N, C-alpha and C positions, 0 to 999 in steps of 0.2 A: 734623646739620651740613649747611648748604646746599652744593650742588654748585658747584665752582669749575673754572676752565679748567685749573688745574694738575693736576687729577685727584687727588682725595683717596681714591677708592675703590681697592680692590685690583685689580678688573677693568680699571681704566684703565691699569694698568702692563703689561698683556698687549699685545704689538705686534700690529698688524693683519696678517692673513694675506695674503701676496703670492701672486699666481698663479704656479704652477710652469711650467717650460718645456714639460713634456708637455701641460699644460692649454692653453697658448697654441698649441701645434702642433695639438691636437685642435680648438680653435676655428677655426683657420685652415683645417683640413681640412674642417670642416663648412661653412664659407663657400664653399670651392671646389666641394663637392659640390652646393651649391644651384644652381650655374650649369649650363651644358650639359656633357655628358661630354667628357673629354679625348680628343683624337685620338691615333692611334698615333705620329704624328710628335712631338707635344708630350710624350707619355709617354717616348719614346725620348730626347729632349733632356734631360728632367728626370733620367732615370737616368744619362745621360752626365755631366751637371753634378754630380750627387752623387758619381759615381766619381772625377771629376777633383778634386773638393774634398777627399775623405777617403781615397782609395786611397793606398797607399804608393808605388806605381809600380815596385816591385821584382819583382813577380810577372809571369811570362810568360803569354801567352794560353793557356788550357788547350786551345784548338782548334789551337794550333800557329802561329797567325799566317798570313801569306801571303808567298810569295817570288816573286810574278809581276813584281816591279819596275815596277808600274803599267802593265804591258802589257795585262793582262786586265781590270783594274779601274781606276777613276779614282785619280788621285794624292791622297794624304791632304791635307786642308786644315788639319790641325792640326800634324803633324810630317812633312813630306814627306821629309826625310832624317834618318837616325839621327845623333845628336850624337857618337857614339863611332866607329862603323865606316863611316858614310856610306851605309848601305844605303838604297835607294829604297823608300819605304813607300807602299803603296796604302791606300785608305780602309777596307779590312778590318782593318788594324792600328790598333786603338783607342788613344787617347793615354794612357789610364790603365794600359796594360800596358807592360812593358819591351820593348826591341828583341828580336825573335825570333831574331836571330843572335848578338849580343854581350851582350845582357842590360842594355844601357844604360837608365837610368831617364829618362823625359821629364818627371817631376814634381818637379824640383828647385826650390829657392826662386826661381830666376831665371825659370823658365818656367811654374810652376803658376799664378801670378796672371794671366799672359797667356792661358793656356788657359781659365781660369775666365771671364775677361772675354769671350773669343770665343764660348764656349758660351752665356753669358748673352745676348749680342747675337743669336745665332741663335734662341734661345728667344723673345726679345722680338719678333723679326720674324715668327716662325711664329705666335705668338698673335695678333699684329695682323693678319696675313694671313687667318687663319681667322675672326676677328671681322668683318673687312670682307666676306668671302664670305657669312657668316651674315646680316649686315645687308642685303646686296644681294639674297639670296634672299627675305628677309622683305618687302623693298620690292617685288620683282617679284610675289610672291604677293598683296600688297595691291592692286597695279594690276590683276592678273587677276581678283580678286574684285570689284573696283569696276566691272568691265564687265558684271556680271550682277546682277540684283536678288536680294536675300536673301529666302528663303521664311519666312513666319511660323512660329514654333514652336507647340507645343501650348498654351502659355499666352497666345497671341495676340500676342506681341511678336516682333520680328525676331530671328533667331538671331544670336548673337555670332560675329564672325569669328575663325577659328582662325589662329594664326600658322603660318608655313611650317614643315614638318617635324613637326607635331604629329599630323596625320592618319595613319591606317593604310591601307596599300594594300589590305588584305583586308577592310576594313569593320569597324565596331565590334561589340562583343559584343551579342547579343540574348537576352533572357530571356522566357519565357512560362510560363503556368500551365495545368495540365490538370485539369479537374473530372471525376472518375469516380464512378460509382454502383455499389455492390456489390449484385448481385441477390439475394444470400442474406440479408445483414444489413441491407440497405436503408440503408446508411450512405454518406455522401458523403465522398470523399477528394480533397483538393487537393494536387497535386504541382507543384513548381516546377522548371523546366529552364532551363539556360543554354547557349547555343550559342557556343562559342569558335572564332573563325575560325582556320584553319590557313594559315600563310604558304606561298605557292607558290614562293617564292624558294629555290633550293637553297643550302645552306651554302657560304660562300666557302672555297675551298681554302687550306690553310696555305701560307705563302710558302716557296719552296724555298730551301734553304741554298746560298749561293753557293759555287762551286768554289774551293778553296784549293790553291795550288801548294806542294808540299813543298820543303824546302831542297835545295840541290845535294848530291850525295854528297861525303862527307868525303875519300874516297880518289880520287885522280886516276887516270883510266884511261890506262894506257900499256903498251907492249910490254916485258915483263920479260925476254924471251929476247935474248941477245946477237946482234948482227948476224953474218951469214955472211961470212967473209972473201972467199970466192970470188964471192959475189953481194952486194956491199955496198949495192946499190940495191934489193934485193928487199923487197917489202912483207910483212913478217912478220905483221902484224895481219890482212891480207887476202891470203893467199897465192894464191888462185885468180883474182885479177884479171889481166887481160891487156891490154897496151897495143897499140892498133891505130893506127898513124900515119895521118894523113889523106893522100889522094892529092895528088901534086904538081899535076896538071892537073884542075881541077874539072869541066871539060867532058868529059874522058875518063871520069871517075868516074860522071858522070850517064849517059853513053852505055852504059857497062858495066852500070849498074844497070837501065836500061831493057831491055837485052838479056836480063838474067837474069829480069826480070819478064815477058818475052814480048812486049815492045813492038816498035816499029819499030826 
C-alpha cells in the first residue's frame, strides 16, 4: 500500500517527542557557559531573583537579620519599612525573608511581582554594564596592539591577535624533550617535560561577613526598688552619683581654680 499523508502505518500514530523542561534548561545552561564566566554580582542577582520568585517569604533569616535601623548599613532598596511593624530595614535584610521582628512576609501577591521586576531590571543593567566594560577593554587592547608590529610566527605568517583577557600574566606553558643515552645498554631514551608556570598572585581573601546588630532586649531596664520616702529624689539606679552645683560667679570659680593649680 502506498504511503499517504493521513498515515496508514502504526508508527505514524506515535506522537513526536517534545523536549522536556529539564532539557531546555540544560541547553540554555550550555549556551550561557559558552560565553564569558559570570561575575559575582550577576550570580548574586540571579540567586536573589530565584529566591524572590520561589521562596515562601515566611521564613526568617537564619543569621538573625539586622536591627541597625539603617544607621550602620544602607537602607534596603527593596523593602525599606516593614509592612506590619514599621521596622526600618537595612540592606542586610533580604526581601525573600520575613521581618526579623514581627515575622511579616514581604512576598505577598501584591508585592512579589514588583520585587521580581525590580531585581530583573537590576540584573539587566548589571549584565549590560559588564558587557560594555568588556567591549571597551577589547577595543583598548586592539588599539594598543595596533601601535606595534606583529612578529611572524614559526610558519612564516603573522601571529593572530589575542583578545583582551586571554593572555596569562605568568606566560604560557612550555614543553621540551630530553634525549639521554644509557652507557650500559647503549639505548637512547626520549623524555618529555612540561613546565607549568606558577601564578605569583596571592589568593584573594574571603569577604568579611558584615556586622549584624542584634535585636533590643525584650525586658525594659528599670529600677524595681520602690523610692525612699525620705529621699524621693535619690537616684536608686546610680546611688553613688553626687550633684555639684555650678558656682554663681564664674570669674570667682576660675580664680579659685588657678589658685588651687598654683597659678597667679
